[in-house]
N, CA, C and O atoms as a GROMACS GRO file, in nm:
protein
  428
    1MET      N    1   3.893  -7.792   1.239
    1MET     CA    2   3.835  -7.758   1.111
    1MET      C    3   3.938  -7.784   1.001
    1MET      O    4   4.052  -7.738   1.009
    2ALA      N    5   3.897  -7.857   0.900
    2ALA     CA    6   3.985  -7.891   0.788
    2ALA      C    7   4.004  -7.770   0.697
    2ALA      O    8   3.913  -7.690   0.676
    3ILE      N    9   4.123  -7.759   0.645
    3ILE     CA   10   4.155  -7.650   0.554
    3ILE      C   11   4.126  -7.697   0.411
    3ILE      O   12   4.166  -7.806   0.371
    4ASP      N   13   4.058  -7.615   0.336
    4ASP     CA   14   4.033  -7.643   0.195
    4ASP      C   15   4.156  -7.594   0.118
    4ASP      O   16   4.165  -7.477   0.080
    5TRP      N   17   4.250  -7.686   0.096
    5TRP     CA   18   4.377  -7.648   0.037
    5TRP      C   19   4.363  -7.604  -0.109
    5TRP      O   20   4.438  -7.518  -0.155
    6ILE      N   21   4.270  -7.663  -0.181
    6ILE     CA   22   4.251  -7.623  -0.321
    6ILE      C   23   4.208  -7.477  -0.329
    6ILE      O   24   4.263  -7.399  -0.407
    7THR      N   25   4.110  -7.440  -0.248
    7THR     CA   26   4.063  -7.301  -0.247
    7THR      C   27   4.172  -7.208  -0.196
    7THR      O   28   4.193  -7.100  -0.252
    8THR      N   29   4.241  -7.249  -0.092
    8THR     CA   30   4.349  -7.167  -0.036
    8THR      C   31   4.456  -7.140  -0.141
    8THR      O   32   4.501  -7.027  -0.157
    9LEU      N   33   4.497  -7.245  -0.211
    9LEU     CA   34   4.602  -7.227  -0.312
    9LEU      C   35   4.554  -7.146  -0.431
    9LEU      O   36   4.630  -7.068  -0.488
   10GLN      N   37   4.429  -7.163  -0.468
   10GLN     CA   38   4.376  -7.083  -0.579
   10GLN      C   39   4.373  -6.935  -0.541
   10GLN      O   40   4.410  -6.849  -0.621
   11GLU      N   41   4.329  -6.906  -0.420
   11GLU     CA   42   4.328  -6.767  -0.373
   11GLU      C   43   4.470  -6.711  -0.368
   11GLU      O   44   4.492  -6.596  -0.407
   12GLN      N   45   4.564  -6.790  -0.320
   12GLN     CA   46   4.702  -6.745  -0.312
   12GLN      C   47   4.763  -6.725  -0.451
   12GLN      O   48   4.840  -6.632  -0.472
   13ALA      N   49   4.728  -6.812  -0.545
   13ALA     CA   50   4.777  -6.798  -0.682
   13ALA      C   51   4.722  -6.670  -0.745
   13ALA      O   52   4.795  -6.596  -0.810
   14ASP      N   53   4.594  -6.646  -0.725
   14ASP     CA   54   4.533  -6.524  -0.778
   14ASP      C   55   4.598  -6.400  -0.717
   14ASP      O   56   4.626  -6.303  -0.787
   15PHE      N   57   4.620  -6.404  -0.587
   15PHE     CA   58   4.681  -6.292  -0.516
   15PHE      C   59   4.824  -6.269  -0.568
   15PHE      O   60   4.862  -6.156  -0.598
   16ALA      N   61   4.903  -6.375  -0.577
   16ALA     CA   62   5.041  -6.362  -0.624
   16ALA      C   63   5.046  -6.310  -0.767
   16ALA      O   64   5.134  -6.230  -0.801
   17THR      N   65   4.954  -6.355  -0.851
   17THR     CA   66   4.949  -6.307  -0.989
   17THR      C   67   4.920  -6.158  -0.995
   17THR      O   68   4.985  -6.084  -1.070
   18GLN      N   69   4.824  -6.112  -0.915
   18GLN     CA   70   4.791  -5.969  -0.913
   18GLN      C   71   4.908  -5.887  -0.858
   18GLN      O   72   4.942  -5.781  -0.912
   19ILE      N   73   4.969  -5.937  -0.752
   19ILE     CA   74   5.084  -5.866  -0.694
   19ILE      C   75   5.197  -5.859  -0.797
   19ILE      O   76   5.263  -5.756  -0.811
   20ALA      N   77   5.220  -5.969  -0.868
   20ALA     CA   78   5.327  -5.972  -0.969
   20ALA      C   79   5.303  -5.866  -1.076
   20ALA      O   80   5.396  -5.797  -1.118
   21GLU      N   81   5.179  -5.854  -1.121
   21GLU     CA   82   5.147  -5.752  -1.221
   21GLU      C   83   5.174  -5.612  -1.166
   21GLU      O   84   5.236  -5.529  -1.234
   22ASP      N   85   5.129  -5.587  -1.044
   22ASP     CA   86   5.149  -5.455  -0.982
   22ASP      C   87   5.297  -5.426  -0.961
   22ASP      O   88   5.343  -5.315  -0.988
   23VAL      N   89   5.370  -5.524  -0.911
   23VAL     CA   90   5.513  -5.506  -0.885
   23VAL      C   91   5.587  -5.478  -1.015
   23VAL      O   92   5.668  -5.386  -1.022
   24ASN      N   93   5.558  -5.556  -1.118
   24ASN     CA   94   5.628  -5.537  -1.245
   24ASN      C   95   5.599  -5.400  -1.305
   24ASN      O   96   5.688  -5.337  -1.362
   25GLN      N   97   5.475  -5.353  -1.294
   25GLN     CA   98   5.442  -5.218  -1.342
   25GLN      C   99   5.518  -5.113  -1.262
   25GLN      O  100   5.570  -5.017  -1.319
   26THR      N  101   5.525  -5.132  -1.132
   26THR     CA  102   5.595  -5.036  -1.046
   26THR      C  103   5.744  -5.035  -1.076
   26THR      O  104   5.805  -4.929  -1.083
   27LEU      N  105   5.802  -5.152  -1.094
   27LEU     CA  106   5.946  -5.160  -1.123
   27LEU      C  107   5.982  -5.092  -1.255
   27LEU      O  108   6.095  -5.049  -1.273
   28ASP      N  109   5.887  -5.084  -1.345
   28ASP     CA  110   5.911  -5.020  -1.475
   28ASP      C  111   5.896  -4.868  -1.473
   28ASP      O  112   5.926  -4.802  -1.572
   29LEU      N  113   5.852  -4.813  -1.361
   29LEU     CA  114   5.834  -4.667  -1.354
   29LEU      C  115   5.969  -4.598  -1.366
   29LEU      O  116   6.063  -4.632  -1.294
   30PRO      N  117   5.981  -4.501  -1.455
   30PRO     CA  118   6.110  -4.435  -1.475
   30PRO      C  119   6.153  -4.348  -1.357
   30PRO      O  120   6.272  -4.322  -1.339
   31ASP      N  121   6.057  -4.303  -1.277
   31ASP     CA  122   6.092  -4.214  -1.166
   31ASP      C  123   6.085  -4.284  -1.030
   31ASP      O  124   6.073  -4.218  -0.927
   32LEU      N  125   6.093  -4.416  -1.029
   32LEU     CA  126   6.092  -4.491  -0.904
   32LEU      C  127   6.218  -4.457  -0.824
   32LEU      O  128   6.329  -4.463  -0.877
   33THR      N  129   6.200  -4.420  -0.699
   33THR     CA  130   6.315  -4.384  -0.615
   33THR      C  131   6.368  -4.507  -0.541
   33THR      O  132   6.298  -4.607  -0.527
   34PRO      N  133   6.492  -4.499  -0.493
   34PRO     CA  134   6.544  -4.610  -0.413
   34PRO      C  135   6.458  -4.637  -0.289
   34PRO      O  136   6.440  -4.753  -0.251
   35GLY      N  137   6.408  -4.534  -0.227
   35GLY     CA  138   6.322  -4.552  -0.109
   35GLY      C  139   6.193  -4.625  -0.143
   35GLY      O  140   6.149  -4.714  -0.069
   36GLN      N  141   6.133  -4.588  -0.255
   36GLN     CA  142   6.010  -4.656  -0.297
   36GLN      C  143   6.039  -4.802  -0.333
   36GLN      O  144   5.962  -4.892  -0.299
   37ALA      N  145   6.150  -4.825  -0.400
   37ALA     CA  146   6.188  -4.962  -0.436
   37ALA      C  147   6.214  -5.045  -0.310
   37ALA      O  148   6.179  -5.163  -0.304
   38SER      N  149   6.275  -4.984  -0.210
   38SER     CA  150   6.301  -5.056  -0.085
   38SER      C  151   6.172  -5.091  -0.014
   38SER      O  152   6.158  -5.201   0.040
   39ARG      N  153   6.076  -4.999  -0.013
   39ARG     CA  154   5.946  -5.029   0.049
   39ARG      C  155   5.874  -5.140  -0.028
   39ARG      O  156   5.812  -5.228   0.032
   40LEU      N  157   5.883  -5.136  -0.160
   40LEU     CA  158   5.823  -5.241  -0.241
   40LEU      C  159   5.888  -5.376  -0.210
   40LEU      O  160   5.818  -5.477  -0.199
   41TYR      N  161   6.019  -5.378  -0.196
   41TYR     CA  162   6.090  -5.501  -0.162
   41TYR      C  163   6.041  -5.556  -0.028
   41TYR      O  164   6.015  -5.675  -0.015
   42ARG      N  165   6.029  -5.469   0.071
   42ARG     CA  166   5.981  -5.514   0.203
   42ARG      C  167   5.839  -5.570   0.194
   42ARG      O  168   5.806  -5.668   0.261
   43THR      N  169   5.755  -5.507   0.114
   43THR     CA  170   5.618  -5.554   0.096
   43THR      C  171   5.617  -5.692   0.031
   43THR      O  172   5.543  -5.781   0.073
   44VAL      N  173   5.700  -5.710  -0.071
   44VAL     CA  174   5.709  -5.841  -0.137
   44VAL      C  175   5.759  -5.945  -0.038
   44VAL      O  176   5.707  -6.056  -0.034
   45GLU      N  177   5.858  -5.911   0.039
   45GLU     CA  178   5.911  -6.005   0.138
   45GLU      C  179   5.805  -6.044   0.241
   45GLU      O  180   5.800  -6.160   0.283
   46GLN      N  181   5.721  -5.951   0.282
   46GLN     CA  182   5.613  -5.984   0.375
   46GLN      C  183   5.516  -6.082   0.311
   46GLN      O  184   5.471  -6.177   0.376
   47GLY      N  185   5.483  -6.061   0.185
   47GLY     CA  186   5.396  -6.154   0.114
   47GLY      C  187   5.458  -6.292   0.103
   47GLY      O  188   5.391  -6.393   0.121
   48ALA      N  189   5.587  -6.296   0.073
   48ALA     CA  190   5.658  -6.423   0.062
   48ALA      C  191   5.661  -6.496   0.197
   48ALA      O  192   5.643  -6.617   0.202
   49GLN      N  193   5.683  -6.422   0.303
   49GLN     CA  194   5.685  -6.484   0.437
   49GLN      C  195   5.548  -6.537   0.475
   49GLN      O  196   5.537  -6.643   0.537
   50THR      N  197   5.444  -6.465   0.439
   50THR     CA  198   5.308  -6.513   0.466
   50THR      C  199   5.284  -6.644   0.392
   50THR      O  200   5.228  -6.738   0.448
   51PHE      N  201   5.326  -6.650   0.266
   51PHE     CA  202   5.308  -6.773   0.191
   51PHE      C  203   5.395  -6.886   0.247
   51PHE      O  204   5.355  -7.002   0.245
   52ASP      N  205   5.513  -6.853   0.297
   52ASP     CA  206   5.598  -6.955   0.361
   52ASP      C  207   5.526  -7.019   0.479
   52ASP      O  208   5.540  -7.139   0.503
   53ARG      N  209   5.449  -6.940   0.552
   53ARG     CA  210   5.373  -6.995   0.666
   53ARG      C  211   5.266  -7.091   0.616
   53ARG      O  212   5.237  -7.192   0.680
   54ILE      N  213   5.207  -7.061   0.502
   54ILE     CA  214   5.108  -7.153   0.443
   54ILE      C  215   5.176  -7.284   0.404
   54ILE      O  216   5.123  -7.392   0.429
   55ILE      N  217   5.293  -7.274   0.345
   55ILE     CA  218   5.367  -7.395   0.308
   55ILE      C  219   5.404  -7.475   0.433
   55ILE      O  220   5.392  -7.597   0.434
   56ASP      N  221   5.446  -7.406   0.537
   56ASP     CA  222   5.478  -7.475   0.663
   56ASP      C  223   5.356  -7.552   0.714
   56ASP      O  224   5.369  -7.666   0.761
   57GLU      N  225   5.240  -7.490   0.706
   57GLU     CA  226   5.116  -7.556   0.749
   57GLU      C  227   5.085  -7.675   0.659
   57GLU      O  228   5.042  -7.780   0.707
   58MET      N  229   5.106  -7.661   0.530
   58MET     CA  230   5.081  -7.770   0.437
   58MET      C  231   5.170  -7.891   0.468
   58MET      O  232   5.127  -8.006   0.456
   59GLU      N  233   5.294  -7.863   0.508
   59GLU     CA  234   5.388  -7.971   0.537
   59GLU      C  235   5.345  -8.055   0.657
   59GLU      O  236   5.394  -8.167   0.677
   60GLN      N  237   5.255  -8.002   0.736
   60GLN     CA  238   5.205  -8.075   0.853
   60GLN      C  239   5.099  -8.178   0.814
   60GLN      O  240   5.055  -8.257   0.898
   61HIS      N  241   5.058  -8.178   0.689
   61HIS     CA  242   4.953  -8.267   0.640
   61HIS      C  243   5.006  -8.353   0.526
   61HIS      O  244   5.100  -8.315   0.457
   62ASP      N  245   4.947  -8.466   0.508
   62ASP     CA  246   4.984  -8.556   0.399
   62ASP      C  247   4.899  -8.518   0.277
   62ASP      O  248   4.790  -8.571   0.257
   63LEU      N  249   4.950  -8.425   0.198
   63LEU     CA  250   4.873  -8.370   0.087
   63LEU      C  251   4.915  -8.433  -0.045
   63LEU      O  252   5.027  -8.482  -0.060
   64ASP      N  253   4.824  -8.430  -0.139
   64ASP     CA  254   4.849  -8.479  -0.273
   64ASP      C  255   4.964  -8.402  -0.336
   64ASP      O  256   4.981  -8.283  -0.311
   65VAL      N  257   5.044  -8.471  -0.416
   65VAL     CA  258   5.159  -8.410  -0.481
   65VAL      C  259   5.119  -8.292  -0.570
   65VAL      O  260   5.198  -8.199  -0.587
   66SER      N  261   4.999  -8.295  -0.627
   66SER     CA  262   4.956  -8.184  -0.712
   66SER      C  263   4.941  -8.055  -0.630
   66SER      O  264   4.967  -7.946  -0.681
   67LEU      N  265   4.899  -8.068  -0.506
   67LEU     CA  266   4.888  -7.949  -0.420
   67LEU      C  267   5.026  -7.896  -0.384
   67LEU      O  268   5.048  -7.775  -0.381
   68THR      N  269   5.117  -7.986  -0.358
   68THR     CA  270   5.255  -7.945  -0.327
   68THR      C  271   5.318  -7.877  -0.448
   68THR      O  272   5.387  -7.776  -0.434
   69ALA      N  273   5.294  -7.931  -0.566
   69ALA     CA  274   5.348  -7.871  -0.689
   69ALA      C  275   5.289  -7.732  -0.711
   69ALA      O  276   5.361  -7.640  -0.750
   70ALA      N  277   5.160  -7.717  -0.686
   70ALA     CA  278   5.096  -7.586  -0.701
   70ALA      C  279   5.157  -7.486  -0.603
   70ALA      O  280   5.182  -7.371  -0.638
   71ALA      N  281   5.179  -7.531  -0.480
   71ALA     CA  282   5.240  -7.442  -0.379
   71ALA      C  283   5.381  -7.402  -0.420
   71ALA      O  284   5.421  -7.287  -0.399
   72GLU      N  285   5.456  -7.494  -0.477
   72GLU     CA  286   5.592  -7.461  -0.522
   72GLU      C  287   5.590  -7.358  -0.634
   72GLU      O  288   5.676  -7.271  -0.641
   73THR      N  289   5.492  -7.368  -0.722
   73THR     CA  290   5.479  -7.271  -0.831
   73THR      C  291   5.451  -7.132  -0.776
   73THR      O  292   5.509  -7.033  -0.822
   74ILE      N  293   5.363  -7.124  -0.678
   74ILE     CA  294   5.332  -6.995  -0.615
   74ILE      C  295   5.455  -6.942  -0.542
   74ILE      O  296   5.485  -6.822  -0.549
   75ALA      N  297   5.524  -7.029  -0.472
   75ALA     CA  298   5.646  -6.988  -0.401
   75ALA      C  299   5.749  -6.932  -0.500
   75ALA      O  300   5.820  -6.837  -0.469
   76ASP      N  301   5.757  -6.992  -0.619
   76ASP     CA  302   5.850  -6.943  -0.722
   76ASP      C  303   5.814  -6.801  -0.765
   76ASP      O  304   5.903  -6.720  -0.791
   77VAL      N  305   5.685  -6.772  -0.773
   77VAL     CA  306   5.642  -6.636  -0.808
   77VAL      C  307   5.696  -6.538  -0.704
   77VAL      O  308   5.752  -6.434  -0.739
   78TRP      N  309   5.678  -6.572  -0.577
   78TRP     CA  310   5.726  -6.484  -0.470
   78TRP      C  311   5.878  -6.469  -0.474
   78TRP      O  312   5.930  -6.360  -0.453
   79THR      N  313   5.948  -6.579  -0.501
   79THR     CA  314   6.094  -6.574  -0.509
   79THR      C  315   6.138  -6.482  -0.623
   79THR      O  316   6.228  -6.400  -0.606
   80ASN      N  317   6.075  -6.497  -0.738
   80ASN     CA  318   6.109  -6.413  -0.854
   80ASN      C  319   6.081  -6.266  -0.827
   80ASN      O  320   6.158  -6.179  -0.866
   81LEU      N  321   5.969  -6.238  -0.759
   81LEU     CA  322   5.938  -6.099  -0.724
   81LEU      C  323   6.040  -6.044  -0.626
   81LEU      O  324   6.080  -5.928  -0.635
   82SER      N  325   6.081  -6.126  -0.532
   82SER     CA  326   6.180  -6.082  -0.434
   82SER      C  327   6.312  -6.048  -0.502
   82SER      O  328   6.373  -5.944  -0.473
   83VAL      N  329   6.357  -6.134  -0.591
   83VAL     CA  330   6.482  -6.109  -0.663
   83VAL      C  331   6.469  -5.984  -0.751
   83VAL      O  332   6.560  -5.902  -0.754
   84ALA      N  333   6.358  -5.972  -0.820
   84ALA     CA  334   6.340  -5.856  -0.909
   84ALA      C  335   6.340  -5.725  -0.830
   84ALA      O  336   6.402  -5.627  -0.873
   85THR      N  337   6.270  -5.723  -0.716
   85THR     CA  338   6.267  -5.600  -0.638
   85THR      C  339   6.402  -5.572  -0.572
   85THR      O  340   6.445  -5.457  -0.565
   86ALA      N  341   6.469  -5.677  -0.525
   86ALA     CA  342   6.602  -5.657  -0.466
   86ALA      C  343   6.698  -5.603  -0.571
   86ALA      O  344   6.778  -5.513  -0.543
   87ASN      N  345   6.691  -5.656  -0.691
   87ASN     CA  346   6.778  -5.607  -0.797
   87ASN      C  347   6.748  -5.463  -0.835
   87ASN      O  348   6.839  -5.386  -0.865
   88LYS      N  349   6.621  -5.425  -0.834
   88LYS     CA  350   6.585  -5.286  -0.865
   88LYS      C  351   6.645  -5.193  -0.760
   88LYS      O  352   6.698  -5.087  -0.792
   89VAL      N  353   6.635  -5.234  -0.633
   89VAL     CA  354   6.695  -5.155  -0.526
   89VAL      C  355   6.845  -5.140  -0.551
   89VAL      O  356   6.899  -5.030  -0.543
   90ARG      N  357   6.911  -5.251  -0.582
   90ARG     CA  358   7.056  -5.248  -0.606
   90ARG      C  359   7.091  -5.155  -0.722
   90ARG      O  360   7.182  -5.073  -0.711
   91VAL      N  361   7.018  -5.167  -0.832
   91VAL     CA  362   7.047  -5.084  -0.950
   91VAL      C  363   7.026  -4.937  -0.917
   91VAL      O  364   7.107  -4.852  -0.956
   92LEU      N  365   6.919  -4.906  -0.846
   92LEU     CA  366   6.893  -4.765  -0.810
   92LEU      C  367   6.997  -4.711  -0.712
   92LEU      O  368   7.015  -4.590  -0.700
   93GLN      N  369   7.066  -4.802  -0.642
   93GLN     CA  370   7.173  -4.760  -0.552
   93GLN      C  371   7.309  -4.760  -0.622
   93GLN      O  372   7.412  -4.734  -0.560
   94GLY      N  373   7.308  -4.789  -0.752
   94GLY     CA  374   7.432  -4.788  -0.828
   94GLY      C  375   7.511  -4.918  -0.818
   94GLY      O  376   7.629  -4.923  -0.853
   95LEU      N  377   7.447  -5.024  -0.772
   95LEU     CA  378   7.512  -5.154  -0.759
   95LEU      C  379   7.468  -5.246  -0.872
   95LEU      O  380   7.365  -5.224  -0.935
   96ALA      N  381   7.548  -5.347  -0.896
   96ALA     CA  382   7.512  -5.445  -0.999
   96ALA      C  383   7.401  -5.535  -0.947
   96ALA      O  384   7.397  -5.567  -0.828
   97PRO      N  385   7.311  -5.576  -1.035
   97PRO     CA  386   7.206  -5.669  -0.992
   97PRO      C  387   7.266  -5.805  -0.958
   97PRO      O  388   7.373  -5.842  -1.006
   98ILE      N  389   7.195  -5.878  -0.876
   98ILE     CA  390   7.235  -6.014  -0.841
   98ILE      C  391   7.204  -6.103  -0.960
   98ILE      O  392   7.093  -6.102  -1.014
   99GLU      N  393   7.302  -6.180  -1.001
   99GLU     CA  394   7.281  -6.273  -1.112
   99GLU      C  395   7.301  -6.413  -1.060
   99GLU      O  396   7.395  -6.440  -0.985
  100PHE      N  397   7.213  -6.502  -1.101
  100PHE     CA  398   7.220  -6.640  -1.059
  100PHE      C  399   7.272  -6.723  -1.174
  100PHE      O  400   7.239  -6.698  -1.290
  101PRO      N  401   7.353  -6.824  -1.142
  101PRO     CA  402   7.400  -6.911  -1.250
  101PRO      C  403   7.281  -6.977  -1.320
  101PRO      O  404   7.185  -7.017  -1.256
  102ARG      N  405   7.290  -6.987  -1.449
  102ARG     CA  406   7.182  -7.050  -1.526
  102ARG      C  407   7.197  -7.200  -1.517
  102ARG      O  408   7.308  -7.253  -1.513
  103SER      N  409   7.085  -7.269  -1.513
  103SER     CA  410   7.090  -7.414  -1.512
  103SER      C  411   7.126  -7.463  -1.651
  103SER      O  412   7.119  -7.387  -1.747
  104LYS      N  413   7.165  -7.588  -1.661
  104LYS     CA  414   7.200  -7.645  -1.790
  104LYS      C  415   7.084  -7.641  -1.888
  104LYS      O  416   7.104  -7.629  -2.008
  105ASP      N  417   6.959  -7.651  -1.834
  105ASP     CA  418   6.841  -7.646  -1.918
  105ASP      C  419   6.820  -7.510  -1.982
  105ASP      O  420   6.762  -7.500  -2.089
  106GLU      N  421   6.867  -7.403  -1.915
  106GLU     CA  422   6.846  -7.267  -1.963
  106GLU      C  423   6.959  -7.220  -2.056
  106GLU      O  424   6.945  -7.120  -2.126
  107ALA      N  425   7.070  -7.292  -2.054
  107ALA     CA  426   7.187  -7.249  -2.130
  107ALA      C  427   7.168  -7.262  -2.279
  107ALA      O  428   7.258  -7.230  -2.356
   0.00000   0.00000   0.00000
C-alpha cells in the first residue's frame, strides 16, 4: 500500500504546530516544576523520535524535493521544541541554558 506523503506530512505539521503551542504555553507557566519540565522534555523527545521514523521511511522512497523540504521544516519544529524544553529543565535546575553559535546569517 502506497503512503500518501502529502497527507502524512500535513497531519504531522498540524500536530507539531499544536504541540508547539501547548509546549510554549507550558514553558511559560511561572510555577512549572523541574519534574514537570522533565516530563515535558521526554514527551517532546518521543514526538521527535516518532517523526524521525517517518523521515527514515521517507528516505526509503524517491520523493519530490518539496516533500523532503516540508519534512525538514517539521523536523526543525521538533528540534526547537527539544532545545527549548531541555533549556527550561536546565534553568529550573539552576544551570545555564544551552546556547548554540549563531550562523553568519543570524549575526
